[in-house]
C-alpha positions in Angstrom: -23.9 15.1 -30.8 -21.6 15.8 -33.7 -18.0 16.7 -33.3 -18.6 20.2 -34.7 -21.0 20.8 -31.8 -18.2 20.3 -29.3 -16.0 22.7 -31.1 -18.6 25.5 -30.7 -19.0 24.9 -27.0 -17.1 27.1 -24.4 -14.7 25.6 -22.0 -17.1 25.9 -19.1 -19.8 24.1 -21.1 -17.4 21.3 -21.9 -16.5 20.9 -18.2 -20.2 20.8 -17.2 -20.7 18.1 -19.9 -17.7 16.2 -18.7 -18.9 16.2 -15.1 -22.4 15.2 -16.2 -21.1 12.3 -18.3 -18.8 11.2 -15.6 -21.5 11.0 -12.9 -23.9 9.3 -15.3 -21.3 6.7 -16.2 -20.4 6.1 -12.5 -24.1 5.6 -11.6 -24.7 3.2 -14.5 -21.5 1.2 -13.8 -22.5 0.8 -10.1 -26.0 -0.4 -11.1 -24.5 -2.9 -13.6 -21.9 -4.1 -11.0 -24.6 -4.7 -8.4 -26.7 -6.6 -11.0 -23.7 -8.8 -11.9 -22.8 -9.5 -8.3 -26.4 -10.5 -7.6 -26.4 -12.8 -10.5 -23.1 -14.4 -9.5 -24.4 -14.9 -5.9 -27.5 -16.6 -7.3 -25.2 -19.0 -9.2 -23.3 -19.6 -6.0 -19.9 -19.0 -7.5 -19.1 -15.6 -6.1 -18.5 -14.3 -2.7 -18.1 -10.5 -2.2 -14.6 -9.9 -0.9 -14.1 -7.7 2.1 -13.3 -4.1 1.2 -10.1 -4.2 3.2 -7.9 -7.3 2.8 -6.1 -8.5 5.9 -2.4 -8.3 5.9 -0.4 -11.5 5.5 1.1 -12.8 8.7 4.9 -12.7 8.8 6.9 -14.4 11.5 8.8 -12.3 14.0 12.4 -11.6 13.0 14.8 -11.6 15.9 17.4 -8.8 16.1 20.9 -9.6 14.7 22.6 -6.3 15.6 22.6 -4.3 18.8 24.0 -0.9 19.7 26.8 -1.4 22.3 26.3 2.1 23.7 22.5 1.5 24.1 21.4 -2.2 24.2 17.8 -1.2 23.8 18.5 -0.2 20.2 18.4 -3.3 18.0 18.1 -4.1 14.3 17.2 -7.3 12.4 19.2 -6.4 9.4 16.1 -5.7 7.3 14.8 -2.5 5.9 16.5 0.9 6.1 19.8 1.0 8.1 19.3 2.7 11.5 21.2 5.9 12.2 23.1 4.3 15.1 24.5 1.6 12.8 25.6 4.2 10.2 27.3 6.2 13.0 29.0 3.1 14.4 30.3 2.1 11.0 31.7 5.7 10.4 33.4 5.5 13.8 35.4 2.5 12.6 33.3 -0.4 14.0 32.4 -3.4 11.8 29.1 -5.2 11.5 30.6 -8.1 13.4 31.2 -5.7 16.4 27.5 -4.9 16.4 26.2 -8.5 16.3 24.0 -9.7 19.1 26.0 -12.1 21.2 24.3 -15.3 22.4 23.4 -15.2 26.0 25.5 -17.5 28.2 23.8 -19.4 30.9 
């Protein structure tokens, strides 16, 4: 097709052509991808990766701060600051006042 042919097409015709080209390209790319993966597998150098990667394991982070009014509310000091910490700081407490104390035996 020549460029002048596109200029004479209506918007609806152009959208149909766009959809047709997109689906044709998608099909051909998928066929080519499968052929390449097959060839790599034959060479023994390629292993198809799982579609969903597993998340990296992170060690548990122990809480460093605790709400004195409700000891079940804790915070490790990472991520977004909890509301209770913000409220305590506005009330005049310091971060040291909120620190988890070591248990005495």
